[in-house]
C-alpha positions, 0 to 999 in steps of 0.5 A: 466446472463448479459444483454444486450450483450454490458453490458461491454461497457455500464459500461466501463469495456472495458476500464478496460481491456485495462488498465489491458493489459498495466500492463502486461509484455507480450502477455501471460498475455494479453491473460488472460485479454481477457479471463476475464469472469463474474462468480457467483461462490463464491469459484472461485471469492474468489480464484481470489481475494486472488491471487491478494491480495497476489501479492499486499503484495509481491509488497508492501514488495519490493520483487524482483519478476521476471518481464521480458521475459514473452514470449509466445512461444506456437506457437514454442511448437506447431511447435516442436510437429511435427516430423522432424521439428526444432526450429530456433535459435531465437525461442530457444532463446525465449524458453531459456529466458522464461524458465529461468523466469519460474524457477525464479518464481517457486524458488521465491514462493518455498521460501515463507511460504505457510500460507502467499501465499497459493493461489499463491503457489497452482498455482505451483502444478503439474508443473514438468519441468526438469531443465536439459532441460534448461541446455541443451538449454543453452549449445547449444544457447549462450546469443546472441541467436546463436548456440555455437561453441562447440555445436558439434566437427564438428561445431567447426572444420567447424568454425575454417576452415572458420576463417582460410580461411577468414584470408588467404583471408584477407591477400591476399586482403590487399596485393593486395590493398596495391599494387594498392594504391602504383600504384595510382589506388585506393585512400589511403582511399579505404578499402575492402568491402563485396558483395554477402558474399564475400570480394571484392575491390572497383575500378574505372571503368577505372581501372577494367582491372588492376587486373584479377578477378570476378566483383560482383557488380557495383555502382549506378553511374556506376563509381565503380566496386567491383572485387573479385581478381582471387587469392582469388576466389578459397579460397572464394569458399572454404569458401562458401562451409564451410558455407554450411556445417556450416548451415547443421550442425546447422540444425542437432544440432537444430533438435536434440535439438528440439527432446529433447524438443518434449517429454516435450511439454505438461508440457511446455504448462502448464508452459507457462500457469502458466507464463501467469496467474502470469503475469495476476495476477501481472497486476491486483495487479498493477492496484489495487494499482493504483486505491486504490482497497481493498479486501472486505468482500465477502459473498455468499448472494446478498448484497452491502455495500460500503464506499468511493467507486470510479469509477476507470476510473473517478478516474484515469482521475481526478488524471491526472487533479489534481482533487478529485473524490467524493466517494460513500457510498451505501448500498443495503440489504434485507430490502432496496433492491431497491434504487431510486435516484433522484436529479438535472441533471448533479448531479451525478445520472448516475455516481453513477449507473455506479459505482455500475455496474462497481464495482460489475462486476469487483468484480465478475470477480475477481478484487479488488474494489476501496472502503474503507476496511471493505466494504461488497460485495455479489454475484448476478447471474444476472446483467441487465442494461438499460442506454443510447439511444438504438434507432435503425433505422434498427430495427424500435425502438424508444428510449422509445421502446428500454427502454420498450424492456429492461424492458420486459427482466427485468421482465421476468428474474429478481429474488431475486439474480438479480441486475438491473441498470436503468437510467432515469426510465420511460422517453421517453414518455408522463410523466404521462403514462411513470410514471405509467408504471415505477411504475408498473414495479418497483412494479413487481421488488419489489415483486420478491425481486430484487435488483436495483439502479434506477435514476428518476425524477418522483414524483410518484416513489418517493412517491411509494418508501417512502410508500413501504417496500423494496424500499428506496429513495436516493438523490444526494445532491445539494448546494441550496445557490450556486446552484451547485451539490455536487455529494454526495449520501444521502440515506433515502430521495428523491431529488429535480430536482431544475429545477426552481432554475437552470433556474433562475441561468442560466438567464431565464427571471423571467416572464417565471420562474414565469409563470412556477410556476403558471402552475405547480401548488401550490402543486408541488411548495410546495413539491419542496420548502419543499425539498429545505428547508429540504436540507438547514436544513440537511446542517445546522444540519450536520455542527452542528453535525460535530462541536459536533463530534470535541468537543467530540473528544477533550473531549475524548482526554483530558480524555485520557490524564488525565487518562494517567497522573493519571497512570503516577503519580501513577506509579511514586509514587509507584516507589519512595516509593519502592526506598525509602524503598530500601534506608532505608533498606540499610541505616539501615544496614549501621547504624547497622554495624557502631554502632557494629563497634563503640562498638567493638572499645570501648571494644577493647580500654578498654574505654580509654577516648581519644579513646572514644572521637575520636570514638564518633566524628566519630559517630557524623560525620557519623550521619551528613552524614545521615541527609536528604538533603533539596530539593530546589524548587521555593516555599521553596527557601527563607525558606530553609536557615532559621532554624526552630525557637525555644523557651525556657521552659520545654516540656509538653504534647501538646507542639510542638517540633523538634528533635535536628539536624533534621527538623522533627517536632511533637506534644508531646502526653505523658511524662514518666520520661525522655522519651517523646512520640511524634506524627509525622504525622501518626507515633508515636515515643518514645525518650529522652526529651533531644533530643527535643527542643520546637517550636511555633504552627505556626512554626509547622503548616508551617513545616507540611503544605502539599507541593503543587502538582508539575506541571508535563509537561506530557500533552506534553509527552502524546500527543507525545506518542499518535502521535508517530509511531514506523515505519518510511518509508524513501523510495524515500527520499534523503539520507540527508533527510532520515538521518534527519528523522531517527535522529528525530525518535531515539531522540523521541523514547529515550525520550518516552522510546520506545524499538523497531523501524522499519525503511523501506528504501527498498532494491535497491543498499543498499546505503541508508540502509548502510548510515542509519546503519552507523548513528545508530551505533553512538547511545549508547542507541541502543542495536541491529540492524538487518534485518526484517524477509524475509516475511515482507521486509527482508533487505529492513527493519531495526529493531532497539532495544533500551536499 
């Protein structure tokens, strides 16, 4: 139930209807806009919302859905129902064009996967229109909306006769006109013209007896007459007779075609109802995109939880002026069903109330609402509103009486699935009595578990809300320092009217404001002062909270970067170890093969002295190639050129030694005969004493000092990876700008080792797509280029895979 009757005008939904009509392609869709009705049926509302949401996906994907010739031919169809009637040529033209649109819509939806557009595809069920009907109409009616010459053999014969006769008339008239020009009777610029459907010669009045014929017309000045010469009079009569025959044949053809249409009228009615619904759904989708509407989480119980909700009319008006609407965050639930909003005048209380009413009504009419994704909306059976001045001289109603009449309706019919919207609750009469009556009504509504949004200035109602379960205070925030409204709703505390502060700001004499303070009483002043101080404290702590949130975000970001850096280093360490093991295995294989080859050659040469020397030299050369390379870094750049200093003397247990021809150093653990066990870090190795040289402890310690951890520039890379997006939208960009963006995307993707990118360029004429693909072909790092799936953009999106 809606109350009052002009509920839509109260919340400005009549303006929403007008905006929806502007988005329709024709009167078919506009007729469905007029049929929008409030519903409390969950399944119906959900279906309507899904239809709009699915069409939004079609628009956002850049799909070319048919958008022309949504013509309303229902009047013509009603006419075609009657026997022995026929549709005119222009009526058949409209039928032909709109039927073609209908089949295009059906074909478009038939190609789509049902899981993506289930509710739209459901609309195509039971639409059985024979395509041969359209083909038959196209066979008869040409692109100009006229009956074709070949519609029948008789019509073809008649029109051929007309053309032939007209040619004969033309030739004779040209001959007569030429003769008259030669006699100087008419000027050289005189030409044939048409009067009453006949070709005539314009002639000065004084020369009208120069030729025999029939005068069809005279100019306004009377100086010119239009004569049909006697020589062509008979032929023109024949042409006129042929034209009558042509008209009779056309009527016969149109009648026969109408007879073919007549059996299909019921199915055609359904088809045009489908066209109207589709046009209506598209209009809702286009309107939703304009106001930033989303699909809320719809639940069956009465509840309301919106974030960043906006009044659509206000949003569009502000958008034209280049201003922003302050969004509304509001929550009504079982524990807090009634929201009592207080605050200064012109602070946004009424706008807040109207926004709630309009958006809830839009939702239950099947329209998406402008609120942040994730919003939750329930369903109410009743929507009641009391706003504005409803005084009536005819009905002898004052403003307050009209409010009380509305309150009577509210308390009689409100229940736990009713949403009441009351503006300036209790005003219009003596404040103390008005406040008491308002409190009693509020108590009654709360007992009935009614949901409500109420605006007020009365302190007793604020106290009631503070002490009563189910009712919660709300305040429109106000900048106490600047004495300006912020238009932000804050739930959980009452608001101040800031009457004295506003009075001082606008320049009311200080003596008057001081006197007002004394008259209102210390208790009231203290309460207002407390609310003012509370607003200042809230503002201070809100700003501090924002600073803490920023700091926390920075800490979280740094921690993530550290974790990524740690993972990066760990991954690289494992990778380097694996590579080293593979190289060591390969190296060991090469060494074994070389040694086996040397032994074989020595055996084959039977240990000839010179040959043995040559082979030994080759083996030494091979050993040189196996020496590890010294990596030069800024820390060891000066030291690498210096060899490790050696000292003489016998090698004993505990000495520090270096392996000859290598930089590996170690400590002697034991000596047995000529074999020495050396500790090199975590490794122990036994080797001949003659392969070692003695070094100083200091040299050993410097050689075994752990290198400093290299500084990685990965924080920058981590930041890039966090901010990198694999999807680039260049629609609306100029070619040069778009190609630059694509080049930057590819460069970053290669740097960050990405594997798959999506470039959205739209369809259009395909020029931008061609330019982008030509550029992509120049990158050797790209493995493949292909179109996106048809349901996700098709040729309007290019998928790039990198090697």
